[in-house]
DSSP file (Angstrom, degrees, kcal/mol; ACC not computed):
  #  RESIDUE AA STRUCTURE BP1 BP2  ACC     N-H-->O    O-->H-N    N-H-->O    O-->H-N    TCO  KAPPA ALPHA  PHI   PSI    X-CA   Y-CA   Z-CA
    1    1 A X              0   0    0      0, 0.0     2,-0.3     0, 0.0     0, 0.0   0.000 360.0 360.0 360.0-129.6    0.0    0.0    0.0
    2    2 A X        -     0   0    0      1,-0.1     2,-0.1     2,-0.0     0, 0.0  -0.578 360.0-129.5 -84.7 143.1    1.3    3.4    1.0
    3    3 A X     >  -     0   0    0     -2,-0.3     4,-2.5     1,-0.1     5,-0.2  -0.402  29.7-104.8 -79.8 167.2    4.9    3.9    2.1
    4    4 A X  H  > S+     0   0    0      1,-0.2     4,-2.3     2,-0.2     5,-0.2   0.853 121.1  52.8 -63.7 -34.8    5.6    5.7    5.3
    5    5 A X  H  > S+     0   0    0      2,-0.2     4,-2.4     1,-0.2    -1,-0.2   0.919 110.5  47.2 -66.8 -42.2    6.8    8.8    3.4
    6    6 A X  H  > S+     0   0    0      2,-0.2     4,-2.5     1,-0.2    -2,-0.2   0.920 112.6  49.6 -64.0 -43.7    3.5    8.9    1.4
    7    7 A X  H  X S+     0   0    0     -4,-2.5     4,-2.3     1,-0.2    -2,-0.2   0.901 111.1  49.6 -62.3 -41.5    1.5    8.5    4.6
    8    8 A X  H  X S+     0   0    0     -4,-2.3     4,-2.3     2,-0.2    -1,-0.2   0.892 110.7  49.9 -65.4 -40.1    3.4   11.3    6.3
    9    9 A X  H  X S+     0   0    0     -4,-2.4     4,-2.5     2,-0.2    -2,-0.2   0.908 110.4  49.7 -66.5 -40.7    2.9   13.6    3.3
   10   10 A X  H  X S+     0   0    0     -4,-2.5     4,-2.6     2,-0.2    -2,-0.2   0.911 110.8  49.9 -63.7 -41.8   -0.9   12.8    3.3
   11   11 A X  H  X S+     0   0    0     -4,-2.3     4,-2.4     2,-0.2    -2,-0.2   0.910 110.7  49.9 -61.5 -42.2   -1.0   13.5    7.1
   12   12 A X  H  X S+     0   0    0     -4,-2.3     4,-2.3     2,-0.2    -2,-0.2   0.912 111.2  49.2 -63.2 -42.2    0.8   16.8    6.6
   13   13 A X  H  X S+     0   0    0     -4,-2.5     4,-2.5     2,-0.2    -2,-0.2   0.915 111.0  49.7 -63.0 -42.9   -1.6   17.8    3.8
   14   14 A X  H  X S+     0   0    0     -4,-2.6     4,-2.5     2,-0.2    -2,-0.2   0.904 110.7  49.4 -63.8 -41.2   -4.6   16.9    5.9
   15   15 A X  H  X S+     0   0    0     -4,-2.4     4,-2.1     2,-0.2    -1,-0.2   0.900 111.5  49.7 -64.8 -39.5   -3.3   19.0    8.8
   16   16 A X  H  X S+     0   0    0     -4,-2.3     4,-2.3     2,-0.2    -2,-0.2   0.900 110.5  50.1 -64.0 -39.9   -2.7   21.9    6.5
   17   17 A X  H  X S+     0   0    0     -4,-2.5     4,-2.8     2,-0.2    -2,-0.2   0.904 108.6  52.2 -65.8 -40.5   -6.2   21.6    5.1
   18   18 A X  H  X S+     0   0    0     -4,-2.5     4,-2.3     1,-0.2    -1,-0.2   0.906 109.8  49.6 -60.5 -41.3   -7.6   21.5    8.6
   19   19 A X  H  X S+     0   0    0     -4,-2.1     4,-2.3     2,-0.2    -2,-0.2   0.913 111.6  48.3 -64.5 -42.8   -5.7   24.7    9.4
   20   20 A X  H  X S+     0   0    0     -4,-2.3     4,-2.5     2,-0.2    -2,-0.2   0.925 111.7  49.5 -62.9 -44.5   -7.0   26.4    6.3
   21   21 A X  H  X S+     0   0    0     -4,-2.8     4,-2.2     1,-0.2    -2,-0.2   0.892 110.4  50.4 -63.9 -38.9  -10.6   25.3    7.0
   22   22 A X  H  X S+     0   0    0     -4,-2.3     4,-2.3     2,-0.2    -1,-0.2   0.916 110.9  49.6 -63.8 -42.2  -10.3   26.7   10.5
   23   23 A X  H  X S+     0   0    0     -4,-2.3     4,-2.6     1,-0.2    -2,-0.2   0.889 109.8  51.0 -63.3 -39.4   -9.0   29.9    9.2
   24   24 A X  H  X S+     0   0    0     -4,-2.5     4,-2.7     2,-0.2    -1,-0.2   0.882 108.8  51.4 -65.8 -38.0  -11.8   30.1    6.7
   25   25 A X  H  X S+     0   0    0     -4,-2.2     4,-2.0     2,-0.2    -2,-0.2   0.924 111.5  47.4 -63.7 -43.8  -14.4   29.6    9.5
   26   26 A X  H  X S+     0   0    0     -4,-2.3     4,-2.0     2,-0.2    -2,-0.2   0.914 112.8  49.1 -62.9 -42.5  -12.8   32.4   11.5
   27   27 A X  H  X S+     0   0    0     -4,-2.6     4,-2.8     1,-0.2    -2,-0.2   0.911 108.5  53.1 -63.7 -42.7  -12.8   34.6    8.5
   28   28 A X  H  X S+     0   0    0     -4,-2.7     4,-2.5     1,-0.2    -1,-0.2   0.902 108.3  50.7 -59.5 -41.1  -16.4   33.8    7.7
   29   29 A X  H  X S+     0   0    0     -4,-2.0     4,-2.2     2,-0.2    -1,-0.2   0.902 111.5  47.9 -63.5 -40.4  -17.3   34.8   11.3
   30   30 A X  H  X S+     0   0    0     -4,-2.0     4,-2.5     2,-0.2    -2,-0.2   0.901 111.3  49.7 -67.7 -40.6  -15.5   38.1   10.9
   31   31 A X  H  X S+     0   0    0     -4,-2.8     4,-2.6     2,-0.2    -2,-0.2   0.904 110.7  50.5 -64.4 -40.8  -17.2   38.8    7.6
   32   32 A X  H  X S+     0   0    0     -4,-2.5     4,-2.3     2,-0.2    -2,-0.2   0.915 110.9  49.0 -62.2 -43.1  -20.6   38.1    9.1
   33   33 A X  H  X S+     0   0    0     -4,-2.2     4,-2.6     1,-0.2    -2,-0.2   0.897 111.7  49.2 -64.0 -39.7  -19.8   40.4   12.0
   34   34 A X  H  X S+     0   0    0     -4,-2.5     4,-2.7     2,-0.2    -2,-0.2   0.898 109.5  52.1 -66.4 -39.5  -18.7   43.2    9.6
   35   35 A X  H  X S+     0   0    0     -4,-2.6     4,-2.4     2,-0.2    -2,-0.2   0.921 111.5  46.7 -61.3 -44.0  -21.8   42.7    7.6
   36   36 A X  H  X S+     0   0    0     -4,-2.3     4,-2.7     2,-0.2    -2,-0.2   0.926 113.0  49.1 -63.0 -45.0  -23.9   43.1   10.7
   37   37 A X  H  X S+     0   0    0     -4,-2.6     4,-2.6     1,-0.2    -2,-0.2   0.893 111.8  49.2 -62.4 -39.7  -21.9   46.2   11.8
   38   38 A X  H  X S+     0   0    0     -4,-2.7     4,-2.8     2,-0.2    -1,-0.2   0.903 111.7  48.2 -67.2 -41.4  -22.3   47.7    8.3
   39   39 A X  H  X S+     0   0    0     -4,-2.4     4,-2.6     2,-0.2     5,-0.2   0.927 113.7  47.3 -63.4 -44.7  -26.1   47.1    8.3
   40   40 A X  H  X S+     0   0    0     -4,-2.7     4,-2.9     1,-0.2    -2,-0.2   0.911 112.8  49.8 -61.8 -42.7  -26.3   48.6   11.8
   41   41 A X  H  X S+     0   0    0     -4,-2.6     4,-2.9    -5,-0.2     5,-0.2   0.932 111.7  47.6 -61.7 -47.0  -24.2   51.5   10.7
   42   42 A X  H  X S+     0   0    0     -4,-2.8     4,-1.9     2,-0.2    -2,-0.2   0.927 115.9  43.9 -61.5 -46.6  -26.3   52.2    7.6
   43   43 A X  H  X S+     0   0    0     -4,-2.6     4,-2.1     1,-0.2    -1,-0.2   0.917 115.3  49.5 -64.2 -43.7  -29.6   51.9    9.5
   44   44 A X  H  X S+     0   0    0     -4,-2.9     4,-3.0    -5,-0.2     5,-0.2   0.905 109.2  50.4 -63.7 -43.1  -28.2   54.1   12.4
   45   45 A X  H  X S+     0   0    0     -4,-2.9     4,-2.7     1,-0.2    -1,-0.2   0.900 109.3  52.2 -63.8 -39.6  -26.9   56.8   10.1
   46   46 A X  H  X S+     0   0    0     -4,-1.9     4,-1.8    -5,-0.2    -1,-0.2   0.928 113.3  44.1 -61.4 -44.1  -30.3   57.0    8.3
   47   47 A X  H  X S+     0   0    0     -4,-2.1     4,-1.9     2,-0.2    -2,-0.2   0.925 115.5  47.2 -66.9 -44.3  -32.1   57.4   11.7
   48   48 A X  H  X S+     0   0    0     -4,-3.0     4,-2.5     1,-0.2    -2,-0.2   0.871 109.3  54.4 -67.0 -35.5  -29.5   59.9   13.0
   49   49 A X  H  X S+     0   0    0     -4,-2.7     4,-2.7    -5,-0.2    -1,-0.2   0.898 107.2  51.2 -63.8 -39.4  -29.7   61.9    9.7
   50   50 A X  H  X S+     0   0    0     -4,-1.8     4,-2.3     2,-0.2    -2,-0.2   0.902 110.4  49.3 -63.4 -40.3  -33.5   62.1   10.1
   51   51 A X  H  X S+     0   0    0     -4,-1.9     4,-2.4     2,-0.2    -2,-0.2   0.908 111.8  48.4 -63.9 -41.7  -33.0   63.4   13.7
   52   52 A X  H  X S+     0   0    0     -4,-2.5     4,-2.7     2,-0.2    -2,-0.2   0.920 110.7  50.9 -64.6 -43.6  -30.4   66.0   12.5
   53   53 A X  H  X S+     0   0    0     -4,-2.7     4,-1.8     1,-0.2    -2,-0.2   0.914 111.7  47.4 -60.8 -43.4  -32.7   67.1    9.7
   54   54 A X  H  X S+     0   0    0     -4,-2.3     4,-1.6     1,-0.2    -1,-0.2   0.902 112.8  49.2 -64.9 -40.5  -35.6   67.6   12.1
   55   55 A X  H  X S+     0   0    0     -4,-2.4     4,-2.3     1,-0.2    -2,-0.2   0.897 108.9  51.9 -66.7 -39.8  -33.4   69.5   14.5
   56   56 A X  H  X S+     0   0    0     -4,-2.7     4,-2.7     1,-0.2    -1,-0.2   0.863 105.5  56.1 -64.6 -34.3  -32.1   71.7   11.8
   57   57 A X  H  X S+     0   0    0     -4,-1.8     4,-1.1     2,-0.2    -1,-0.2   0.895 108.0  48.4 -63.8 -39.0  -35.7   72.5   10.8
   58   58 A X  H  < S+     0   0    0     -4,-1.6     3,-0.4     2,-0.2     6,-0.3   0.935 113.5  46.5 -64.6 -45.7  -36.3   73.7   14.4
   59   59 A X  H  < S+     0   0    0     -4,-2.3    -2,-0.2     1,-0.2    -1,-0.2   0.893 112.5  50.1 -64.5 -39.7  -33.2   75.8   14.4
   60   60 A X  H  < S+     0   0    0     -4,-2.7     2,-0.5    -5,-0.2    -1,-0.2   0.700  88.1  97.2 -73.1 -19.3  -34.0   77.3   11.0
   61   61 A X    ><  -     0   0    0     -4,-1.1     3,-1.9    -3,-0.4    -4,-0.0  -0.603  66.9-151.9 -74.5 117.5  -37.6   78.2   12.1
   62   62 A X  T 3  S+     0   0    0     -2,-0.5    -1,-0.2     1,-0.3    -4,-0.0   0.730  93.4  57.5 -64.2 -20.2  -37.6   81.8   13.1
   63   63 A X  T 3  S+     0   0    0      2,-0.0    -1,-0.3    -5,-0.0     2,-0.2   0.434  79.3 113.8 -91.6   3.1  -40.5   81.3   15.6
   64   64 A X    <   -     0   0    0     -3,-1.9     2,-0.1    -6,-0.3    -6,-0.0  -0.519  64.1-131.7 -71.2 139.0  -38.6   78.6   17.5
   65   65 A X     >  -     0   0    0     -2,-0.2     4,-2.2     1,-0.1     5,-0.2  -0.352  25.6 -99.2 -85.6 172.9  -37.8   79.6   21.1
   66   66 A X  H  > S+     0   0    0      1,-0.2     4,-2.6     2,-0.2     5,-0.2   0.869 121.6  53.7 -60.8 -38.9  -34.4   79.3   22.8
   67   67 A X  H  > S+     0   0    0      1,-0.2     4,-2.5     2,-0.2    -1,-0.2   0.905 109.7  47.6 -64.3 -41.1  -35.4   76.1   24.6
   68   68 A X  H  > S+     0   0    0      2,-0.2     4,-2.2     1,-0.2    -1,-0.2   0.896 113.0  48.6 -66.7 -39.8  -36.4   74.4   21.4
   69   69 A X  H  X S+     0   0    0     -4,-2.2     4,-2.5     2,-0.2    -2,-0.2   0.894 111.2  49.9 -67.0 -39.3  -33.2   75.5   19.7
   70   70 A X  H  X S+     0   0    0     -4,-2.6     4,-2.3     2,-0.2    -2,-0.2   0.923 111.4  48.7 -65.0 -43.5  -31.1   74.3   22.6
   71   71 A X  H  X S+     0   0    0     -4,-2.5     4,-2.2     1,-0.2    -2,-0.2   0.893 111.2  50.9 -61.7 -39.5  -32.9   70.9   22.5
   72   72 A X  H  X S+     0   0    0     -4,-2.2     4,-2.2     2,-0.2    -2,-0.2   0.910 109.0  50.4 -64.5 -42.7  -32.4   70.7   18.8
   73   73 A X  H  X S+     0   0    0     -4,-2.5     4,-2.3     1,-0.2    -2,-0.2   0.893 111.1  49.1 -62.5 -39.7  -28.6   71.5   19.2
   74   74 A X  H  X S+     0   0    0     -4,-2.3     4,-2.5     2,-0.2    -1,-0.2   0.874 108.8  53.2 -67.1 -36.7  -28.4   68.7   21.8
   75   75 A X  H  X S+     0   0    0     -4,-2.2     4,-2.4     2,-0.2    -2,-0.2   0.895 109.1  49.1 -64.2 -39.7  -30.2   66.3   19.5
   76   76 A X  H  X S+     0   0    0     -4,-2.2     4,-2.5     2,-0.2    -2,-0.2   0.930 111.1  49.4 -64.5 -45.1  -27.7   67.1   16.8
   77   77 A X  H  X S+     0   0    0     -4,-2.3     4,-2.2     1,-0.2    -2,-0.2   0.908 112.4  48.1 -61.0 -41.8  -24.8   66.5   19.2
   78   78 A X  H  X S+     0   0    0     -4,-2.5     4,-2.4     2,-0.2    -1,-0.2   0.902 111.1  50.7 -65.7 -40.7  -26.3   63.2   20.3
   79   79 A X  H  X S+     0   0    0     -4,-2.4     4,-2.4     2,-0.2    -2,-0.2   0.914 110.7  48.5 -63.9 -43.1  -26.9   62.1   16.7
   80   80 A X  H  X S+     0   0    0     -4,-2.5     4,-2.4     2,-0.2    -1,-0.2   0.912 111.2  50.8 -63.6 -41.9  -23.3   62.9   15.7
   81   81 A X  H  X S+     0   0    0     -4,-2.2     4,-2.3    -5,-0.2    -2,-0.2   0.904 110.5  49.6 -62.1 -41.2  -22.0   61.0   18.8
   82   82 A X  H  X S+     0   0    0     -4,-2.4     4,-2.5     2,-0.2    -2,-0.2   0.902 109.9  50.4 -65.1 -41.1  -24.2   58.0   17.8
   83   83 A X  H  X S+     0   0    0     -4,-2.4     4,-2.6     1,-0.2    -2,-0.2   0.920 110.5  50.1 -62.1 -43.0  -22.8   58.0   14.3
   84   84 A X  H  X S+     0   0    0     -4,-2.4     4,-2.3     2,-0.2    -2,-0.2   0.908 110.7  49.5 -62.3 -41.5  -19.3   58.2   15.6
   85   85 A X  H  X S+     0   0    0     -4,-2.3     4,-2.0     2,-0.2    -2,-0.2   0.922 113.4  45.6 -62.5 -45.1  -20.0   55.2   17.9
   86   86 A X  H  X S+     0   0    0     -4,-2.5     4,-2.0     2,-0.2    -2,-0.2   0.878 112.1  51.3 -68.0 -37.8  -21.5   53.1   15.1
   87   87 A X  H  X S+     0   0    0     -4,-2.6     4,-2.4     2,-0.2    -1,-0.2   0.902 109.0  51.3 -65.1 -40.9  -18.6   54.1   12.7
   88   88 A X  H  X S+     0   0    0     -4,-2.3     4,-2.3     1,-0.2    -2,-0.2   0.903 108.1  52.4 -62.7 -41.0  -16.1   53.0   15.3
   89   89 A X  H  X S+     0   0    0     -4,-2.0     4,-1.8     2,-0.2    -1,-0.2   0.911 110.9  46.8 -61.9 -42.4  -17.8   49.6   15.7
   90   90 A X  H  X S+     0   0    0     -4,-2.0     4,-2.2     1,-0.2    -1,-0.2   0.901 111.8  50.8 -66.9 -40.2  -17.7   49.0   11.9
   91   91 A X  H  X S+     0   0    0     -4,-2.4     4,-2.4     1,-0.2    -2,-0.2   0.868 107.4  54.4 -64.7 -35.9  -14.0   50.1   11.8
   92   92 A X  H  X S+     0   0    0     -4,-2.3     4,-1.8     2,-0.2    -1,-0.2   0.910 108.8  47.9 -63.4 -42.3  -13.3   47.7   14.6
   93   93 A X  H  X S+     0   0    0     -4,-1.8     4,-1.7     2,-0.2    -2,-0.2   0.897 111.1  50.6 -65.7 -39.9  -14.9   44.8   12.7
   94   94 A X  H  X S+     0   0    0     -4,-2.2     4,-2.2     1,-0.2    -2,-0.2   0.900 109.2  51.6 -64.2 -39.8  -12.9   45.8    9.6
   95   95 A X  H  X S+     0   0    0     -4,-2.4     4,-2.4     1,-0.2    -1,-0.2   0.854 105.1  56.5 -64.9 -34.7   -9.7   45.8   11.6
   96   96 A X  H  X S+     0   0    0     -4,-1.8     4,-2.0     2,-0.2    -1,-0.2   0.890 108.0  47.5 -64.1 -38.5  -10.5   42.3   12.9
   97   97 A X  H  X S+     0   0    0     -4,-1.7     4,-2.7     2,-0.2    -2,-0.2   0.917 110.1  52.4 -67.3 -42.0  -10.7   41.1    9.3
   98   98 A X  H  < S+     0   0    0     -4,-2.2     6,-0.3     1,-0.2    -2,-0.2   0.896 111.1  47.7 -60.4 -39.6   -7.4   42.8    8.5
   99   99 A X  H  < S+     0   0    0     -4,-2.4     3,-0.4     1,-0.2    -1,-0.2   0.874 113.8  46.9 -68.5 -37.1   -5.9   41.0   11.5
  100  100 A X  H  < S+     0   0    0     -4,-2.0     2,-0.4     1,-0.3    -2,-0.2   0.839 125.8  29.6 -73.4 -32.9   -7.3   37.7   10.5
  101  101 A X    ><  -     0   0    0     -4,-2.7     3,-2.8    -5,-0.1    -1,-0.3  -0.812  69.7-169.8-130.0  90.6   -6.2   38.1    6.9
  102  102 A X  T 3  S+     0   0    0     -2,-0.4    -1,-0.1    -3,-0.4    -4,-0.1   0.737  86.4  58.5 -55.6 -24.4   -3.1   40.2    6.7
  103  103 A X  T 3  S+     0   0    0      2,-0.0    -1,-0.3     0, 0.0    -5,-0.1   0.495  80.0 114.9 -84.7  -1.5   -3.3   40.5    2.9
  104  104 A X    <         0   0    0     -3,-2.8    -3,-0.0    -6,-0.3    -6,-0.0  -0.373 360.0 360.0 -66.3 147.6   -6.8   42.1    3.2
  105  105 A X              0   0    0     -2,-0.0    -1,-0.1     0, 0.0    -3,-0.1   0.501 360.0 360.0 -71.6 360.0   -7.0   45.7    1.9
């Protein structure tokens, strides 16, 4: 049947294949996490943009009082902070892929 060298080479190939498959599983998990982060980011930015647009309408309205304008300014600041948080989460997921696959762009 097989000689010991052939058997050793087949074992080495199988171990290499197992390592590749494990790496692919890890990469798939990272890609899934990035997809989720990107979807969350896209949805979040749309919601925050709507909040910013509504707040700007209050500020632009000459009949808005100071309290309404202050609340609008705070809403804009909160929306920007939320966008930054979501962007950071997506960047973290992208960095995880870069770490898992050093040749990734």
